[in-house]
Structures are given as structure tokens and as C-alpha cells.
Backbone as a chain_set.jsonl record, in Angstrom:
{"seq": "XXXXXXXXXXXXXXXXXXXXXXXXXXXXXXXXXXXXXXXXXXXXXXXXXXXXXXXXXXXXXXXXXXXXXXXXXXXXXXXXXXXXXXXXXXXXXXXXXXXXXXXXXXXXXXXXXXXXXXXXXXXXXXXXXXXXXXXXXXXXXXXXXXXXXXXXXXXXXXXXXXXXXXXXXXXX", "coords": {"N": [[0.791, -1.153, 0.182], [0.878, 2.484, -0.725], [2.184, 5.261, 0.515], [0.938, 6.989, 3.168], [-1.992, 6.235, 2.784], [-4.318, 4.809, 4.022], [-5.588, 1.204, 5.613], [-9.225, 0.736, 6.289], [-12.248, 0.348, 7.432], [-15.273, 0.02, 6.069], [-17.081, 0.81, 7.921], [-16.062, 2.43, 9.636], [-16.075, 4.6, 7.752], [-18.522, 5.839, 6.839], [-22.125, 5.888, 7.489], [-24.565, 3.343, 7.849], [-27.989, 3.34, 6.329], [-30.354, 1.039, 6.496], [-33.427, -0.006, 4.596], [-36.496, 0.002, 5.145], [-39.68, -2.588, 4.217], [-42.742, -1.205, 2.903], [-45.89, -1.782, 2.685], [-47.881, -2.914, -0.343], [-50.539, -1.627, -0.444], [-49.316, 0.674, 0.177], [-47.771, 1.912, -1.791], [-48.016, 3.841, -5.166], [-47.472, 4.121, -8.568], [-48.58, 6.658, -9.511], [-47.067, 8.819, -8.841], [-47.388, 9.916, -6.827], [-46.842, 11.474, -3.768], [-43.408, 10.771, -2.348], [-40.513, 9.593, -4.102], [-39.911, 6.243, -4.702], [-37.388, 3.94, -4.197], [-37.437, -0.121, -4.888], [-35.438, -1.949, -5.617], [-32.709, -3.285, -7.37], [-34.294, -3.214, -10.109], [-34.734, -0.943, -9.818], [-32.567, 0.42, -10.81], [-30.531, 2.69, -12.42], [-27.957, 2.714, -15.024], [-25.965, 4.37, -13.173], [-27.329, 6.154, -11.586], [-30.531, 5.544, -9.845], [-34.055, 5.291, -11.002], [-36.829, 6.429, -10.462], [-39.613, 4.576, -10.589], [-42.386, 3.992, -9.251], [-43.807, 5.58, -6.209], [-44.291, 6.613, -2.855], [-47.093, 7.519, -0.204], [-46.437, 7.166, 2.251], [-43.611, 7.394, 3.652], [-41.039, 5.4, 5.326], [-38.235, 4.445, 5.301], [-36.003, 7.373, 4.713], [-33.57, 7.689, 1.865], [-30.369, 10.256, 1.295], [-29.623, 12.389, -0.926], [-26.482, 11.887, -2.619], [-25.776, 9.895, -1.183], [-25.161, 6.093, -1.048], [-26.051, 3.437, -3.069], [-26.98, -0.047, -2.093], [-27.8, -2.886, -2.855], [-28.806, -5.59, -1.12], [-30.255, -7.848, -0.867], [-31.951, -10.571, -2.509], [-31.512, -11.4, -5.743], [-29.774, -9.206, -6.691], [-27.77, -8.531, -5.248], [-25.607, -6.899, -4.044], [-25.374, -5.123, -6.24], [-25.059, -1.467, -6.933], [-26.094, 1.694, -7.163], [-25.682, 5.593, -7.041], [-27.388, 7.734, -5.876], [-29.298, 10.59, -6.721], [-30.819, 12.169, -5.748], [-33.074, 13.831, -3.378], [-34.196, 12.647, -0.402], [-35.465, 10.044, -0.54], [-37.572, 7.046, -0.231], [-36.81, 3.935, 0.731], [-36.247, 0.544, 0.52], [-36.47, -2.771, 1.916], [-34.906, -4.601, 0.965], [-32.713, -2.437, 0.602], [-29.771, -0.972, 1.263], [-28.86, 2.391, 2.493], [-25.35, 3.789, 2.0], [-23.953, 6.35, 3.983], [-21.681, 7.941, 3.615], [-18.894, 9.596, 5.08], [-16.499, 10.18, 6.048], [-14.894, 10.46, 4.127], [-14.385, 10.911, 0.277], [-17.388, 10.881, -1.163], [-17.75, 10.036, -3.727], [-15.339, 8.487, -4.186], [-15.57, 6.794, -2.622], [-17.66, 5.115, -3.311], [-16.645, 4.62, -6.283], [-15.347, 2.504, -4.917], [-17.333, 0.646, -3.996], [-18.432, 0.02, -6.327], [-16.725, -2.038, -8.032], [-17.167, -4.101, -5.907], [-19.281, -6.465, -6.627], [-18.707, -8.903, -7.275], [-17.758, -9.463, -4.759], [-19.685, -9.346, -3.037], [-21.484, -10.714, -4.361], [-20.367, -13.873, -3.868], [-20.374, -13.679, -0.875], [-22.851, -13.924, -0.481], [-25.723, -15.514, 1.435], [-28.098, -17.582, 1.566], [-30.757, -19.775, 0.833], [-33.172, -19.597, -1.12], [-33.88, -16.79, -0.968], [-31.068, -14.763, -1.41], [-28.865, -12.952, 0.467], [-27.077, -10.687, 2.372], [-25.31, -8.823, 4.993], [-25.41, -6.758, 7.746], [-23.016, -6.338, 9.297], [-21.481, -7.623, 7.279], [-21.264, -5.462, 5.118], [-20.152, -3.568, 6.697], [-17.937, -4.386, 7.585], [-16.417, -4.522, 5.321], [-12.887, -4.368, 3.939], [-11.426, -1.294, 2.73], [-9.031, 0.137, 1.036], [-7.708, 3.86, 1.569], [-6.525, 6.896, 0.507], [-5.115, 9.755, 1.238], [-7.03, 12.734, 1.508], [-6.846, 15.174, -1.003], [-5.797, 13.027, -3.197], [-7.633, 11.11, -3.191], [-9.745, 12.512, -4.331], [-8.213, 13.3, -7.102], [-8.047, 10.484, -8.096], [-10.594, 10.151, -8.2], [-11.529, 12.109, -10.879], [-9.873, 11.135, -12.545], [-10.865, 8.85, -12.977], [-13.766, 10.079, -13.858], [-12.952, 11.18, -16.408], [-12.129, 9.038, -17.783], [-14.447, 7.707, -17.971], [-16.079, 9.488, -19.584], [-14.349, 9.439, -21.677], [-14.903, 6.562, -22.453], [-18.045, 6.717, -22.797], [-18.434, 8.764, -25.003], [-16.946, 7.464, -26.483], [-18.549, 5.182, -26.956], [-20.908, 5.91, -27.819], [-20.092, 6.972, -30.263], [-19.391, 4.784, -31.707], [-22.008, 3.71, -31.844], [-23.003, 5.021, -33.369], [-21.895, 5.488, -36.032], [-22.192, 2.213, -36.557], [-24.81, 3.037, -37.168]], "CA": [[0.257, -0.023, 0.153], [1.174, 3.518, -0.784], [2.452, 5.503, 2.039], [-0.212, 8.044, 3.167], [-3.16, 5.229, 2.659], [-5.206, 3.488, 5.135], [-6.515, 0.305, 5.306], [-9.984, 1.078, 7.371], [-13.413, -0.549, 7.696], [-16.458, 1.126, 5.307], [-18.204, 1.369, 8.806], [-15.855, 3.839, 9.933], [-15.876, 5.721, 7.1], [-19.777, 5.764, 6.809], [-23.406, 5.292, 8.416], [-25.393, 2.468, 7.435], [-29.161, 2.89, 6.841], [-31.583, 0.043, 6.423], [-34.34, 0.343, 4.03], [-38.29, -0.727, 5.508], [-40.903, -2.515, 3.821], [-43.625, -0.185, 2.454], [-47.026, -2.522, 1.521], [-47.935, -2.662, -1.852], [-51.161, -0.869, -0.303], [-49.156, 1.85, 0.766], [-47.063, 2.685, -3.239], [-48.347, 3.876, -6.377], [-47.315, 4.921, -9.769], [-48.826, 7.889, -9.924], [-46.252, 10.124, -8.677], [-48.141, 10.389, -5.663], [-45.4, 11.545, -2.626], [-41.415, 10.634, -2.167], [-40.321, 8.306, -4.396], [-39.785, 4.694, -3.542], [-37.055, 2.399, -4.472], [-37.387, -1.843, -4.224], [-33.971, -3.028, -5.126], [-32.046, -2.919, -8.259], [-34.78, -3.095, -10.867], [-35.41, 0.673, -10.013], [-31.088, 0.958, -10.761], [-29.872, 3.026, -13.769], [-25.804, 2.929, -15.194], [-25.181, 5.581, -12.301], [-28.642, 6.424, -10.622], [-31.553, 4.652, -10.018], [-35.176, 5.464, -12.451], [-37.968, 6.105, -9.676], [-40.773, 3.692, -11.067], [-42.709, 3.7, -7.726], [-43.698, 6.611, -4.849], [-45.142, 7.118, -1.383], [-46.766, 8.743, 0.817], [-46.117, 6.628, 3.824], [-42.137, 6.613, 3.348], [-40.474, 4.715, 6.207], [-36.955, 5.398, 5.558], [-35.558, 7.633, 3.365], [-32.059, 7.453, 1.323], [-30.131, 11.438, 0.698], [-28.658, 12.773, -2.209], [-25.106, 11.493, -2.182], [-26.3, 8.107, -0.43], [-24.313, 4.712, -2.645], [-27.474, 2.796, -2.605], [-26.542, -1.065, -2.091], [-28.366, -3.915, -2.877], [-28.625, -6.225, 0.004], [-31.182, -8.85, -0.492], [-32.115, -11.057, -3.195], [-30.227, -12.115, -6.962], [-28.932, -8.324, -7.164], [-26.786, -8.532, -3.958], [-24.22, -6.343, -3.965], [-25.001, -4.022, -7.012], [-24.829, -0.066, -6.258], [-26.484, 2.93, -7.165], [-26.051, 6.847, -6.438], [-28.425, 8.62, -5.534], [-28.485, 12.057, -6.899], [-32.372, 13.115, -5.587], [-33.794, 13.893, -2.055], [-36.049, 12.7, 0.511], [-36.243, 9.023, -1.226], [-37.781, 6.128, 0.497], [-35.784, 2.717, -0.181], [-36.896, -0.372, 0.964], [-35.612, -3.485, 2.521], [-33.767, -4.379, -0.175], [-31.357, -1.712, 0.245], [-29.092, -0.049, 1.911], [-27.722, 3.706, 1.823], [-24.378, 3.827, 2.635], [-23.592, 8.004, 4.242], [-20.003, 8.513, 3.727], [-18.894, 10.569, 6.129], [-14.95, 9.642, 6.774], [-14.195, 10.257, 2.85], [-15.082, 11.404, -0.423], [-18.198, 9.824, -1.205], [-17.666, 9.375, -5.211], [-14.079, 7.093, -4.005], [-16.065, 5.225, -1.961], [-18.842, 5.021, -4.42], [-15.93, 3.395, -7.057], [-14.365, 1.522, -4.871], [-18.127, 0.056, -4.179], [-18.543, -0.393, -7.717], [-15.758, -3.387, -8.006], [-17.736, -5.272, -4.928], [-20.219, -6.84, -6.814], [-18.675, -10.043, -7.015], [-17.641, -10.193, -3.642], [-20.832, -9.638, -1.888], [-22.354, -12.173, -4.7], [-20.091, -15.062, -3.351], [-20.232, -14.241, 0.698], [-24.327, -14.2, 0.311], [-26.284, -16.31, 1.978], [-29.667, -18.175, 1.991], [-30.918, -20.447, -0.893], [-34.354, -19.133, -1.987], [-33.339, -14.941, -1.193], [-29.208, -14.775, -0.911], [-28.965, -11.394, 1.42], [-25.684, -9.794, 2.905], [-26.219, -8.478, 6.893], [-24.993, -4.646, 8.408], [-21.467, -6.589, 9.642], [-20.782, -7.653, 6.254], [-21.028, -4.255, 4.24], [-19.544, -2.702, 7.477], [-16.793, -4.938, 7.649], [-15.834, -4.624, 4.339], [-12.064, -2.939, 3.875], [-10.973, -0.431, 1.566], [-7.847, 1.482, 1.144], [-8.332, 5.362, 1.546], [-5.36, 7.657, 0.364], [-5.336, 11.684, 1.915], [-8.338, 13.717, 0.67], [-6.271, 15.318, -2.153], [-5.63, 11.981, -3.565], [-9.391, 10.727, -3.24], [-10.038, 13.729, -6.088], [-7.158, 13.25, -8.004], [-8.493, 9.343, -8.867], [-12.385, 10.62, -8.854], [-11.041, 12.867, -11.604], [-9.295, 10.532, -13.595], [-11.747, 7.917, -13.292], [-14.551, 10.548, -14.486], [-12.29, 11.174, -17.719], [-12.25, 7.569, -18.406], [-15.984, 6.837, -17.837], [-16.226, 9.847, -19.961], [-14.433, 9.28, -22.614], [-15.896, 5.292, -22.994], [-19.347, 7.034, -23.147], [-18.547, 9.07, -26.06], [-16.805, 6.267, -27.842], [-19.49, 4.19, -27.254], [-22.067, 6.787, -28.587], [-19.52, 7.456, -31.997], [-19.99, 3.318, -32.388], [-23.254, 3.022, -31.976], [-23.347, 6.182, -34.522], [-21.142, 4.461, -36.859], [-23.23, 1.454, -36.668], [-26.398, 3.032, -37.765]], "C": [[0.92, 1.372, -0.2], [1.016, 4.182, 0.541], [1.339, 7.186, 1.974], [-1.699, 6.921, 2.968], [-3.196, 4.46, 3.911], [-5.614, 2.94, 4.703], [-7.439, 0.509, 6.491], [-11.53, 0.19, 6.927], [-14.193, 0.463, 7.373], [-16.956, 1.228, 6.591], [-17.385, 2.341, 9.782], [-15.466, 5.352, 9.478], [-17.662, 6.282, 6.875], [-21.039, 5.488, 7.748], [-24.558, 4.171, 7.633], [-26.687, 2.745, 7.857], [-29.823, 1.489, 6.103], [-32.701, 0.221, 6.074], [-35.468, -0.512, 4.975], [-39.24, -1.042, 4.351], [-41.976, -1.673, 3.725], [-44.582, -1.172, 1.54], [-47.456, -2.191, 0.678], [-49.139, -1.495, -1.955], [-51.077, 0.533, -0.17], [-48.23, 2.615, -0.59], [-47.667, 2.911, -4.327], [-47.302, 3.891, -7.629], [-47.748, 6.096, -10.348], [-48.364, 9.566, -9.338], [-46.97, 10.946, -7.424], [-46.491, 10.623, -4.549], [-44.353, 11.353, -2.48], [-41.756, 9.293, -3.019], [-39.56, 6.819, -4.181], [-39.471, 3.669, -4.427], [-37.454, 0.709, -3.89], [-36.654, -1.636, -4.293], [-33.361, -2.523, -7.231], [-33.01, -3.287, -9.821], [-34.981, -1.633, -11.421], [-33.68, 0.993, -10.771], [-30.882, 1.483, -12.014], [-28.055, 2.449, -14.024], [-25.492, 3.51, -13.921], [-26.568, 5.42, -11.31], [-29.587, 5.858, -11.117], [-32.483, 6.09, -10.737], [-36.088, 5.732, -11.271], [-38.844, 5.89, -10.88], [-42.338, 3.919, -9.6], [-42.557, 5.365, -6.407], [-44.589, 6.047, -4.226], [-45.848, 7.509, -0.476], [-46.743, 8.134, 1.955], [-44.586, 6.067, 3.818], [-41.608, 6.198, 5.251], [-39.059, 5.315, 6.756], [-36.697, 5.926, 4.133], [-33.31, 7.894, 3.295], [-31.881, 9.36, 1.637], [-29.781, 11.616, -0.373], [-27.446, 12.455, -2.182], [-24.831, 10.043, -1.785], [-25.608, 7.733, -2.255], [-25.125, 3.497, -1.545], [-26.649, 1.133, -2.945], [-27.962, -2.291, -1.574], [-28.51, -5.387, -1.953], [-29.347, -7.779, 0.066], [-31.88, -9.044, -2.319], [-31.192, -11.232, -4.862], [-29.402, -10.819, -7.536], [-27.937, -8.057, -6.289], [-25.718, -8.065, -4.438], [-23.711, -5.195, -5.705], [-25.252, -2.553, -6.555], [-25.472, 0.693, -7.295], [-25.658, 4.04, -7.142], [-26.772, 7.29, -6.847], [-28.584, 9.842, -6.041], [-30.433, 12.81, -6.398], [-32.688, 12.992, -3.521], [-34.711, 13.541, -1.547], [-36.619, 11.117, -0.111], [-36.486, 7.705, -0.705], [-37.669, 4.796, 0.278], [-36.36, 1.528, 0.853], [-36.349, -1.854, 1.276], [-34.892, -4.481, 1.911], [-32.342, -4.408, -0.284], [-31.151, -1.466, 1.312], [-28.661, 1.136, 1.644], [-26.692, 3.791, 2.934], [-24.192, 5.494, 2.929], [-22.769, 7.976, 4.543], [-19.902, 9.699, 4.537], [-17.374, 11.078, 6.317], [-14.262, 9.661, 5.309], [-14.623, 11.079, 1.68], [-15.967, 10.458, -1.043], [-18.088, 9.319, -2.804], [-16.621, 8.489, -4.661], [-14.44, 6.206, -3.533], [-17.14, 4.179, -3.092], [-17.606, 3.847, -5.372], [-15.368, 2.458, -6.722], [-15.659, 0.233, -4.812], [-18.388, -0.849, -5.585], [-17.646, -1.823, -8.129], [-15.935, -4.179, -6.755], [-18.478, -6.457, -5.181], [-19.927, -8.241, -6.829], [-18.365, -10.862, -5.906], [-18.851, -10.625, -2.862], [-22.131, -10.741, -2.845], [-21.838, -13.482, -4.097], [-19.843, -15.089, -1.742], [-22.023, -13.827, 0.638], [-24.809, -15.401, 1.127], [-27.516, -16.592, 1.918], [-30.514, -18.489, 0.272], [-31.931, -19.483, -1.58], [-33.957, -17.347, -1.949], [-31.861, -14.977, -0.667], [-29.158, -13.212, -0.511], [-27.202, -11.578, 2.235], [-26.066, -8.846, 4.215], [-24.964, -6.909, 6.561], [-23.569, -5.333, 8.434], [-20.776, -6.699, 8.305], [-20.166, -6.613, 5.444], [-20.157, -3.428, 5.313], [-17.753, -2.816, 7.896], [-15.719, -5.358, 6.636], [-14.188, -3.368, 4.292], [-11.868, -2.538, 2.536], [-10.049, 0.497, 2.246], [-8.109, 2.627, 1.244], [-6.911, 6.164, 1.422], [-5.92, 9.323, 1.006], [-6.617, 11.639, 0.842], [-7.97, 14.298, -0.706], [-6.524, 14.063, -3.191], [-6.782, 11.253, -3.923], [-9.647, 11.24, -4.536], [-9.486, 13.474, -6.896], [-7.898, 11.441, -8.436], [-9.657, 9.43, -9.248], [-12.223, 11.205, -10.429], [-10.864, 11.925, -13.314], [-10.299, 9.454, -14.122], [-13.652, 8.765, -14.14], [-14.263, 10.909, -15.791], [-12.73, 10.1, -18.493], [-13.275, 7.188, -18.825], [-16.442, 8.073, -19.178], [-16.251, 10.014, -21.605], [-14.637, 7.61, -23.603], [-17.306, 6.053, -23.198], [-19.081, 7.604, -24.627], [-17.506, 8.265, -27.146], [-17.364, 5.263, -27.967], [-20.788, 4.776, -28.038], [-20.972, 6.849, -29.596], [-19.863, 6.004, -32.581], [-21.156, 3.062, -32.727], [-23.855, 4.139, -33.568], [-22.712, 5.391, -35.866], [-21.977, 3.136, -37.329], [-24.428, 1.086, -37.776], [-25.639, 3.674, -39.576]], "O": [[2.027, 1.258, 0.326], [0.185, 3.939, 1.417], [1.141, 8.045, 1.114], [-2.633, 7.656, 3.289], [-2.399, 3.767, 4.544], [-6.166, 3.184, 3.63], [-6.935, 0.515, 7.614], [-11.549, -0.585, 5.97], [-14.15, 1.561, 7.928], [-17.664, 2.228, 6.473], [-17.988, 2.982, 10.643], [-15.028, 6.395, 9.964], [-17.72, 7.504, 6.745], [-20.85, 4.833, 8.773], [-25.331, 4.616, 6.784], [-27.017, 2.642, 9.039], [-29.463, 1.198, 4.962], [-33.425, 0.644, 6.976], [-35.186, -1.615, 5.442], [-39.628, -0.158, 3.588], [-42.231, -1.27, 4.86], [-44.434, -1.43, 0.345], [-47.592, -0.969, 0.612], [-49.162, -0.653, -2.854], [-51.959, 1.386, -0.266], [-47.982, 3.815, -0.47], [-48.066, 1.814, -4.719], [-46.153, 3.565, -7.33], [-47.4, 6.517, -11.451], [-48.843, 10.7, -9.341], [-47.054, 12.15, -7.181], [-45.412, 10.04, -4.653], [-43.999, 12.53, -2.427], [-42.605, 8.41, -2.898], [-38.64, 6.62, -3.388], [-40.167, 2.9, -5.09], [-37.698, 0.426, -2.717], [-36.25, -0.981, -3.333], [-33.721, -1.603, -7.966], [-32.282, -3.667, -10.738], [-35.217, -1.175, -12.539], [-33.695, 2.062, -11.381], [-31.064, 0.653, -12.905], [-27.269, 1.928, -13.232], [-24.468, 2.992, -13.474], [-26.671, 4.582, -10.415], [-29.766, 5.595, -12.307], [-32.106, 7.241, -10.956], [-36.14, 4.581, -10.837], [-38.918, 6.616, -11.871], [-43.41, 3.729, -10.174], [-41.555, 5.936, -5.975], [-45.453, 5.262, -4.618], [-45.152, 8.027, 0.398], [-47.168, 8.848, 2.863], [-44.248, 4.887, 3.918], [-41.972, 6.888, 6.202], [-38.708, 6.02, 7.703], [-36.916, 5.462, 3.014], [-32.374, 8.1, 4.067], [-32.86, 9.953, 2.089], [-29.559, 10.544, -0.937], [-27.077, 13.049, -1.168], [-23.885, 9.301, -2.046], [-25.512, 8.198, -3.391], [-25.058, 3.014, -0.414], [-25.844, 1.047, -3.873], [-28.669, -2.458, -0.581], [-28.115, -6.355, -2.603], [-29.043, -8.663, 0.866], [-32.182, -8.146, -3.105], [-29.974, -11.099, -4.748], [-28.599, -10.933, -8.462], [-27.13, -7.209, -6.668], [-24.941, -8.68, -5.168], [-22.645, -4.762, -6.142], [-25.828, -2.575, -5.468], [-25.35, 0.234, -8.43], [-24.504, 3.623, -7.234], [-27.019, 7.388, -8.049], [-27.593, 10.464, -5.659], [-30.947, 13.836, -6.842], [-32.433, 12.073, -2.743], [-35.873, 13.814, -1.847], [-37.823, 10.876, -0.201], [-35.45, 7.041, -0.7], [-38.535, 4.356, -0.478], [-36.879, 1.821, 1.931], [-35.427, -2.027, 0.478], [-34.218, -5.224, 2.624], [-31.43, -5.142, -0.667], [-31.909, -1.587, 2.275], [-28.027, 1.24, 0.594], [-26.843, 3.843, 4.154], [-24.311, 6.093, 1.86], [-22.579, 7.969, 5.759], [-20.727, 10.609, 4.615], [-17.106, 12.222, 6.684], [-13.22, 9.025, 5.15], [-15.293, 12.061, 2.002], [-15.55, 9.37, -1.442], [-18.374, 8.143, -3.029], [-17.101, 7.356, -4.631], [-14.057, 5.046, -3.681], [-17.209, 2.994, -3.419], [-17.616, 2.624, -5.238], [-14.884, 1.602, -7.463], [-15.43, -0.875, -5.298], [-18.495, -2.065, -5.738], [-18.351, -2.697, -8.634], [-15.012, -4.924, -6.427], [-18.506, -7.386, -4.375], [-20.838, -8.955, -6.408], [-18.462, -12.079, -5.752], [-19.082, -11.681, -2.273], [-23.143, -11.293, -2.414], [-22.71, -14.289, -3.771], [-19.313, -16.057, -1.198], [-22.513, -13.43, 1.696], [-23.969, -16.259, 1.396], [-28.228, -15.662, 2.298], [-30.724, -17.87, -0.771], [-31.589, -18.698, -2.465], [-33.777, -16.768, -3.02], [-31.621, -15.233, 0.513], [-29.46, -12.361, -1.348], [-26.513, -12.57, 2.472], [-27.129, -8.228, 4.274], [-24.223, -6.415, 5.711], [-22.823, -4.914, 7.548], [-19.732, -6.09, 8.071], [-18.992, -6.626, 5.074], [-19.416, -2.576, 4.824], [-16.858, -2.046, 8.244], [-14.712, -6.055, 6.753], [-14.188, -2.153, 4.486], [-12.057, -3.174, 1.499], [-10.064, 1.202, 3.255], [-9.283, 2.683, 0.878], [-6.15, 5.999, 2.375], [-7.077, 9.736, 1.094], [-6.987, 10.935, -0.097], [-8.714, 13.974, -1.631], [-7.463, 14.161, -3.981], [-6.839, 10.775, -5.056], [-9.746, 10.607, -5.587], [-10.197, 13.295, -7.885], [-8.35, 11.549, -9.576], [-10.03, 8.994, -10.337], [-12.93, 10.607, -11.241], [-11.345, 11.979, -14.446], [-10.532, 9.201, -15.304], [-14.467, 8.096, -14.775], [-15.255, 11.009, -16.514], [-13.438, 10.101, -19.5], [-13.376, 6.469, -19.82], [-17.275, 7.562, -19.926], [-17.103, 10.355, -22.425], [-14.571, 7.44, -24.82], [-17.669, 5.693, -24.318], [-19.524, 6.892, -25.528], [-17.384, 8.487, -28.351], [-17.051, 4.4, -28.787], [-21.522, 4.097, -28.754], [-21.754, 6.129, -30.217], [-20.46, 5.876, -33.65], [-21.475, 2.355, -33.683], [-24.742, 3.981, -34.407], [-23.446, 4.696, -36.568], [-22.387, 3.092, -38.489], [-24.831, 0.183, -38.511], [-26.395, 3.875, -40.526]]}, "num_chains": 1, "name": "protein.A"}
């Protein structure tokens, strides 16, 4: 590990908020109330796409929270919430980063899908526990280095998106 980097557990850098189930009678598809995310089926490439709403939210996530699927076949899938006050179901947990750059932690968690898939338990409905998420080890560089790395990743992903768009245009 490079000088100045520290090995930390995710629980030292964040708060983990567990979602709660909302009965089907208490959510709608008519945009009444606040957005309600039920699982990875609501996940887009980076940010979730809201297709359900509720007037009876129980647990709300905030803009900037990293959502992680903790139950079902999509265990370990993540998305970055870009809206405030969105209700989350029991299939999801919100990682609220406090001790690091949230974008750096998001980039790290983006690489953990296979790990979470391999440690999930349960025959019918696989899942991971709070302890497994909070106990995940992450190498953390100083804040300026976190920001530099995120900048490099942003540039790389922008380049990939441009190349993909050009390739699709050329195919047509």
C-alpha cells in the first residue's frame, strides 16, 4: 500500500441506513408522494430511476448516498442517489459516507459486486448482512488523492461514453 494510505473498514467511514418494507397498498405509480426504490430493478447505469412513489415513507435516503442491494439476486449492485428524500425498501441499504469523498467510496464499491455475490447466504433469497457491509476493508488515500483518482475515473468514463456513442452512430 502506498505511503499515506490507510486500510479502514467501511463502517469507520460511513453510516449504514437499512431500508424498510412498504406494503403494496401504500405505494403507487401515479407520482403521489415521495419516490420509493424497491431494489436493483430501479437501478440505472449510475443513478436510480424512480417508478414508484409513496405517501407513507418509512426510511429515506439522501442525495449522495450510495445504494447497495442487500437481498435478492442482485446482491451487491450499487447506484448513486441523485435526489433527496427517497424512500428505500428492505432490499436496499444507503451508505452515507462521512469520513471520505463519497465519489471515491462509490468507485470502490462499484468493484465489489462479485465479492458480495460470493459471500451472500440464503438458498431462496440470498442476502448480505449489515456486518458484512460495514466490515468491508477499503484502502483510503488522503483526501486530495481521493479527489485526483475520482477525476481520472470521471475522465475515463466520459471517454468511454463518447466512444460508445460514436460506435453506435457509426453502426447506424
